[in-house]
C-alpha positions in Angstrom: -0.2 -0.4 -0.1 1.0 3.5 -0.7 2.5 5.4 2.5 0.8 7.8 4.5 -2.8 7.4 3.2 -4.2 6.2 6.7 -2.4 8.6 9.0 -5.5 8.4 11.6 -5.9 4.6 11.1 -8.1 2.4 8.9 -10.9 2.7 11.4 -10.9 6.6 11.1 -12.4 8.0 8.0 -10.7 11.7 8.5 -8.1 13.1 6.9 -7.7 11.0 4.1 -5.6 11.9 1.0 -7.1 12.2 -2.4 -6.6 8.6 -3.0 -7.2 7.3 0.3 -10.7 6.2 0.2 -9.8 3.7 -2.9 -6.7 2.6 -1.3 -8.6 1.7 1.7 -11.3 -0.3 -0.4 -8.5 -2.1 -2.2 -7.2 -3.0 1.1 -10.6 -4.1 2.6 -10.7 -5.8 0.2 -7.7 -8.0 0.1 -8.4 -8.6 3.6 -12.0 -10.0 3.5 -10.3 -13.3 2.1 -9.9 -15.6 4.6 -11.5 -13.4 7.4 -14.1 -15.8 8.7 -11.5 -18.8 8.5 -11.2 -20.7 11.7 -14.8 -18.3 13.1 -17.5 -19.5 14.9 -19.5 -18.7 11.6 -17.6 -20.7 9.7 -17.9 -23.8 12.2 -21.4 -23.8 12.5 -22.6 -22.6 8.8 -19.3 -24.7 7.2 -16.6 -24.0 4.8 -18.7 -23.0 2.2 -20.9 -20.6 3.6 -17.7 -18.7 4.6 -16.0 -18.6 1.7 -19.3 -17.6 -0.5 -19.7 -14.5 1.7 -15.9 -13.4 2.0 -16.2 -13.9 -1.9 -19.3 -11.3 -1.8 -17.6 -8.5 0.5 -14.8 -8.9 -2.2 -17.0 -7.7 -5.2 -18.9 -5.3 -3.4 -15.7 -3.6 -2.7 -14.0 -3.8 -6.3 -17.9 -3.2 -8.1 -17.9 0.4 -6.0 -14.6 1.3 -7.5 -15.9 0.2 -10.6 -18.9 2.2 -10.5 -16.6 5.0 -9.1 -14.4 5.5 -12.3 -17.6 5.1 -14.4 -19.9 7.9 -12.3 -16.6 10.3 -12.8 -16.4 10.2 -16.6 -15.7 13.8 -18.2 -16.9 12.7 -21.0 -20.2 10.4 -20.8 -22.5 9.1 -24.0 -26.1 8.1 -24.0 -25.5 4.3 -24.0 -23.2 4.2 -22.1 -25.2 6.1 -19.0 -27.7 3.4 -19.9 -25.8 1.0 -19.2 -23.9 2.3 -16.0 -27.8 2.5 -14.9 -28.2 -1.4 -15.0 -24.6 -1.7 -13.8 -25.8 0.7 -10.5 -29.3 -1.2 -10.1 -27.8 -4.9 -9.9 -24.8 -3.4 -7.5 -27.7 -1.9 -5.5 -30.0 -5.4 -5.5 -26.5 -7.1 -4.9 -25.7 -4.9 -2.1 -29.2 -4.9 -0.6 -29.4 -9.2 -1.1 -26.0 -9.6 0.5 -25.7 -6.8 3.8 -29.5 -5.5 3.9 -30.8 -7.7 6.5 -27.3 -6.9 8.8 -28.1 -3.1 8.2 -31.6 -3.2 8.9 -30.8 -5.5 12.2 -28.4 -2.7 13.2 -30.1 0.5 12.0 -33.3 1.9 12.6 -33.1 3.4 9.1 -31.9 0.5 7.3 -31.2 1.3 3.7 -33.8 4.0 3.6 -30.9 6.8 3.4 -29.7 9.1 0.4 -26.6 7.6 0.4 -27.7 4.4 -0.6 -30.3 5.2 -3.0 -28.2 8.5 -4.6 -26.2 6.9 -7.1 -28.9 6.0 -8.7 -30.6 9.1 -9.4 -27.6 10.6 -10.4 -27.6 8.3 -13.2 -31.1 8.9 -14.1 -31.4 12.6 -13.3 -28.0 14.5 -12.9 -26.0 13.2 -15.5 -28.6 13.5 -18.3 -29.4 16.9 -17.5 -26.2 18.4 -16.6 -23.2 15.7 -18.0 -20.0 14.8 -16.5 -20.9 14.6 -12.4 -17.7 17.1 -12.0 -20.5 19.6 -13.4 -22.7 19.6 -10.4 -19.6 19.0 -8.0 -20.1 21.8 -5.3 -17.0 21.6 -3.5 -13.7 22.8 -4.0 -11.2 20.3 -6.1 -7.5 20.0 -5.5 -6.6 20.5 -8.8 -8.8 23.8 -9.2 -7.4 25.4 -5.2 -3.5 24.7 -7.1 -4.3 26.5 -10.1 -6.2 29.4 -8.5 -4.5 29.6 -5.3 -1.5 28.3 -4.4 0.8 29.2 -7.5 -0.8 32.7 -7.7 0.3 33.3 -3.7 3.0 33.0 -4.7 3.4 36.3 -6.3 0.8 38.8 -4.5 1.4 40.6 -1.6 -0.5 38.5 0.9 -2.7 42.0 2.1 -6.1 40.9 3.4 -7.7 44.4 1.2 -5.9 43.3 -2.0 -5.6 39.6 -1.9 -8.4 38.0 -3.6 -7.8 40.7 -6.7 -4.3 40.2 -6.4 -4.7 36.3 -6.8 -7.3 36.9 -9.8 -4.8 39.3 -11.3 -2.4 36.8 -11.3 -4.8 33.7 -12.6 -5.0 36.0 -15.3 -1.8 36.6 -16.2 -1.0 33.0 -16.0 -3.9 32.2 -18.3 -2.1 34.7 -21.2 0.9 33.0 -20.7 -0.3 29.4 -21.5 -2.1 30.9 -24.3 1.0 32.8 -25.7 2.9 29.7 -25.3 0.7 27.5 -27.0 0.5 29.5 -30.1 4.0 30.5 -30.0 4.5 26.4 -30.1 1.8 25.8 -32.9 3.7 28.5 -35.1 7.4 26.4 -35.2 8.6 28.8 -32.0 11.1 27.0 -29.5 9.2 27.7 -26.2 10.7 24.8 -23.9 12.6 27.4 -22.0 16.3 27.8 -20.9 19.2 28.9 -22.3 20.6 28.2 -25.8 22.5 25.4 -24.3 20.3 24.1 -22.3 17.9 23.8 -25.2 20.7 22.0 -27.2 22.0 19.7 -24.7 18.0 18.6 -23.9 16.8 18.9 -27.7 13.2 19.6 -26.7 10.7 19.6 -30.0 8.2 22.4 -30.1 5.6 19.5 -30.5 6.5 18.4 -27.3 6.6 21.7 -25.0 3.0 20.5 -23.2 4.1 17.0 -22.6 5.3 15.3 -19.9 8.4 14.3 -22.3 9.3 18.0 -22.9 9.9 18.2 -18.8 12.4 14.9 -19.0 16.2 15.6 -18.9 17.4 12.8 -20.5 16.7 9.5 -23.0 18.0 6.4 -23.4 19.3 5.1 -27.2 16.2 3.8 -28.2 14.9 7.2 -27.3 12.5 7.4 -24.3 12.8 10.0 -22.3 13.4 10.3 -18.3 14.9 11.5 -15.1 16.9 9.9 -12.9 17.6 11.0 -9.2 20.9 11.8 -7.7 23.6 9.4 -7.6 23.7 8.2 -4.7 26.7 5.7 -4.6 28.7 3.8 -7.8 30.4 1.2 -8.4 33.5 1.6 -10.6 36.2 -0.7 -12.4 40.0 -0.4 -10.5 42.1 -0.8 -13.6 45.3 -2.2 -11.4 43.7 -4.9 -9.5 40.7 -5.2 -11.7 38.1 -5.6 -9.4 35.2 -3.4 -8.9 34.8 -1.3 -6.0 32.1 0.7 -4.5 32.0 4.6 -4.0 29.8 7.1 -2.1 28.0 9.5 -4.0 31.3 12.3 -3.2 33.8 10.4 -4.5 35.5 8.7 -0.8 35.5 4.9 -1.3 33.0 3.0 0.4 34.2 -0.7 -0.2 36.5 -2.5 -2.1 34.2 -5.1 -2.4 30.7 -4.7 -4.2 28.2 -3.2 -1.7 25.0 -1.6 -1.3 25.5 1.1 1.2 21.6 1.4 2.0 21.1 -1.9 3.0 24.3 -2.9 4.8 23.7 -5.6 6.7 21.2 -7.2 4.3 22.8 -9.4 2.2 20.0 -9.7 -0.4 20.7 -6.5 -1.2 24.1 -6.4 -2.3 23.3 -9.3 -4.8 21.4 -6.6 -6.5 24.3 -4.7 -7.1 26.4 -7.8 -8.0 24.1 -9.0 -10.6 24.1 -4.9 -12.3 27.6 -5.6 -12.1 27.8 -8.6 -13.7 25.6 -7.6 -16.5 28.0 -4.6 -17.4 30.6 -7.0 -17.4 29.2 -9.7 -20.1 27.3 -6.8 -22.2 30.8 -6.6 -23.4 30.3 -2.7 -24.0 33.3 -1.2 -22.4 31.2 -0.3 -19.3 33.8 0.8 -16.3 31.0 2.5 -14.2 27.3 2.3 -13.2 25.7 5.2 -11.0 23.5 3.9 -9.0 20.1 6.3 -8.2 17.2 5.5 -5.9 14.7 7.0 -8.5 13.5 7.6 -11.6 10.9 9.3 -13.2 9.4 9.1 -16.9 6.2 10.1 -18.9 3.2 7.7 -18.5 1.7 6.0 -22.1 -0.1 9.4 -22.8 2.5 11.6 -22.0 0.4 14.1 -20.1 2.0 13.3 -16.6 4.9 11.5 -15.0 5.4 8.1 -13.3 7.9 7.7 -10.6 9.2 4.4 -9.8 11.5 4.3 -6.2 14.1 1.8 -4.9 14.6 3.9 -1.6 16.4 1.8 1.2 14.5 4.7 3.8 12.5 6.8 2.0 11.0 9.3 5.2 12.4 7.3 7.6 14.9 7.6 10.2 17.8 6.2 11.7 16.1 4.7 14.3 13.7 3.4 12.1 13.9 2.1 8.1 11.6 3.0 6.2 12.3 0.9 2.3 10.4 1.8 -0.5 10.3 -0.1 -3.8 8.1 0.1 -6.3 6.6 -2.1 -8.9 6.6 -2.1 -12.7 5.0 -4.1 -15.3 7.7 -5.2 -18.1 7.4 -6.0 -21.1 8.8 -9.8 -21.4 9.1 -11.4 -25.2 9.2 -15.3 -25.3 9.6 -17.4 -28.3 7.0 -20.4 -28.4 7.4 -23.7 -29.3 5.9 -23.2 -33.1 8.7 -20.1 -33.4 6.3 -17.4 -32.8 7.4 -14.7 -30.4 4.7 -14.1 -27.4 4.6 -10.9 -25.0 3.8 -10.6 -22.1 3.7 -8.0 -19.2 4.7 -9.0 -15.7 4.5 -7.4 -12.6 8.3 -7.1 -11.4 9.2 -5.3 -7.8 12.2 -2.4 -8.3 15.4 -2.8 -6.7 17.6 -0.4 -7.7 18.5 1.7 -10.8 21.8 2.0 -12.6 23.5 4.3 -15.3 26.2 2.1 -16.9 29.1 4.0 -19.1 32.0 4.3 -19.8 34.1 6.9 -17.5 37.2 6.8 -20.6 34.7 8.3 -23.3 32.9 11.7 -23.3 29.7 11.6 -24.4 29.6 14.8 -26.7 25.4 13.7 -25.9 24.6 13.8 -22.4 20.7 13.2 -23.0 21.7 9.7 -24.3 22.8 6.6 -21.5 22.2 3.5 -20.6 19.9 2.7 -17.6 19.3 -1.1 -16.2 17.4 -1.7 -13.5 17.6 -4.9 -11.1 13.7 -6.7 -10.9 12.6 -9.4 -9.3 10.1 -11.0 -10.9 6.8 -12.8 -10.3 6.9 -16.1 -11.3 4.5 -16.9 -14.6 4.1 -15.4 -17.5 0.5 -16.1 -17.2 -1.1 -15.8 -13.4 -3.7 -17.7 -12.4 -7.3 -16.3 -11.0 -7.6 -16.1 -7.5 -10.3 -18.4 -6.3 -11.8 -15.6 -3.8 -11.6 -12.9 -5.9 -12.3 -14.2 -9.4 -11.2 -10.6 -11.4 -7.8 -10.7 -10.2 -4.5 -12.8 -10.9 -1.9 -14.0 -7.6 1.3 -14.9 -8.1 4.7 -15.4 -6.0 8.1 -14.3 -6.7 10.6 -16.0 -8.7 13.7 -17.2 -7.1 16.2 -14.6 -9.1 16.9 -11.3 -9.6 16.7 -10.1 -13.5 18.7 -7.3 -14.6 16.9 -5.2 -17.9 16.9 -2.5 -20.0 14.9 0.5 -18.6 13.0 0.3 -22.0 11.0 -3.0 -21.7 9.4 -1.1 -18.4 5.8 -0.9 -19.4 3.9 1.2 -16.6 3.7 1.4 -13.0 2.3 -1.5 -11.3 -0.2 -2.3 -8.5 0.6 -4.9 -6.3 -0.7 -6.1 -3.0 0.0 -9.0 -0.5 -2.2 -11.3 0.5 -2.9 -14.8 1.2 -2.4 -17.9 -1.5 -5.4 -19.6 0.0 -8.1 -18.1 2.1 -7.0 -21.0 4.9 -3.7 -19.0 5.2 -3.2 -16.3 7.4 -2.8 -13.1 6.4 0.8 -11.2 6.0 1.2 -9.1 8.5 4.9 -8.1 7.9 7.1 -7.7 4.6 8.6 -11.0 5.2 5.7 -12.8 5.9 4.7 -11.6 2.2 4.7 -14.6 -0.1 2.0 -14.2 -2.3 0.7 -10.9 -4.0 -2.2 -9.3 -6.1 -1.9 -7.9 -9.5 -4.3 -4.8 -9.3 -5.1 -4.3 -12.9 -5.1 -1.0 -14.9 -7.7 2.1 -13.2 -9.2 2.6 -16.5 -9.9 -1.5 -16.9 -11.9 -1.4 -13.5 -15.4 -1.0 -15.1 -15.1 -4.0 -17.4 -14.5 -6.1 -14.9 -15.9 -8.3 -11.8 -19.8 -7.8 -13.6 -19.5 -11.1 -15.0 -19.0 -12.6 -11.9 -21.4 -15.5 -11.1 -22.4 -14.0 -8.0 -24.3 -11.1 -10.2 -26.7 -13.5 -11.4 -30.5 -13.8 -9.8 -30.6 -17.2 -9.6 -27.3 -16.6 -7.1 -28.5 -13.9 -4.6 -30.0 -14.6 -1.9 -30.8 -13.4 0.9 -28.9 -13.3 4.3 -31.7 -13.8 6.4 -30.3 -16.9 7.8 -27.3 -16.0 8.7 -26.6 -17.5 12.3 -26.2 -13.4 13.5 -29.6 -12.1 12.7 
């Protein structure tokens, strides 16, 4: 789970970040698997009944997220709205038949509340009249506040009498500047900014001036843009001894062997560095130095924002309590089949370490082009199996070995959560106990997942009036 979304705990729904609620729903969804194992419910009603109830709770959590994606689309057609109305009706019916009796038992109002029926009225009445739900949102969106208040605030006198007028003036000036920049770019002018030397070094095209690519500082030999973090340590080949040594970022010697300074007591982390050095030697590209970094930024698939891949040993931690953060990435694997054809798979991999391979003796005139590789810990299967409780998710275990792959094979970020392989297995409480992971599909695909589950068939829905705790 992302660090920091539950600052007040998962039971207090206050002070949640922008993605706090979806994160809480996903966390609850994976935690429901096996939650009734060994309880009185399972002993009295049987394992099948407990497993069925867990499946229903997990499905409810995911379908709620699926509806949230569709109901907040910027553009929605009448055909999509009609299809969405059927989904909302099905969800409310499934919710009522699964939890309706429990809610009636614990609440005087039961499901006779606006919060339960509001989604159906939004789809039937609000969207046909006003379009996207963002058109009728009455609060202040965080992105609006950043443009209208946060950025213009830096160029105001901050005096109460003129504060509002100055904010609007600065906002108007910023809109004029953006419009002028777009017009100049459309006419062929270089609007990337900076000095002439910087413009030549970065080689930014005018067409990319408003894209995420234009804000990157480097690119690979295949032309992929990225921005590496600062060098935290590096390994260099000693010509006198023909041995690789580890140096701190300031050039001082850290170790005469190959080590990971961020994980001094972790032998597994040292293997990441050793694997990177071995890969540099085997490539036969005259590499004699590897600059290691703990994060790397690259444009996303739409080129309208950037993705960050971190592999920090102590991200926002302290000397007393470390807080390692390793992001996950979807890596493109090309495998030759027995028929001689090449098949492509996207595999979720844990990002262990980033390294920039180079020859220190060669002065590269094009500083923007770099050879970037990463140490990844991939999943075992190219085609992971579906989970028996969460049918819409794939599950897998980590492979035994670390692989060093080119940064060009990275497809996108991956959202991976640890959970138990079987509902009878204990849920992992620490990272050392986590052996199984479920792969959360991209957010854009959520509206198409889960709605074909057999539990949503009318014949499969049954009321919960016979539950033993009613």
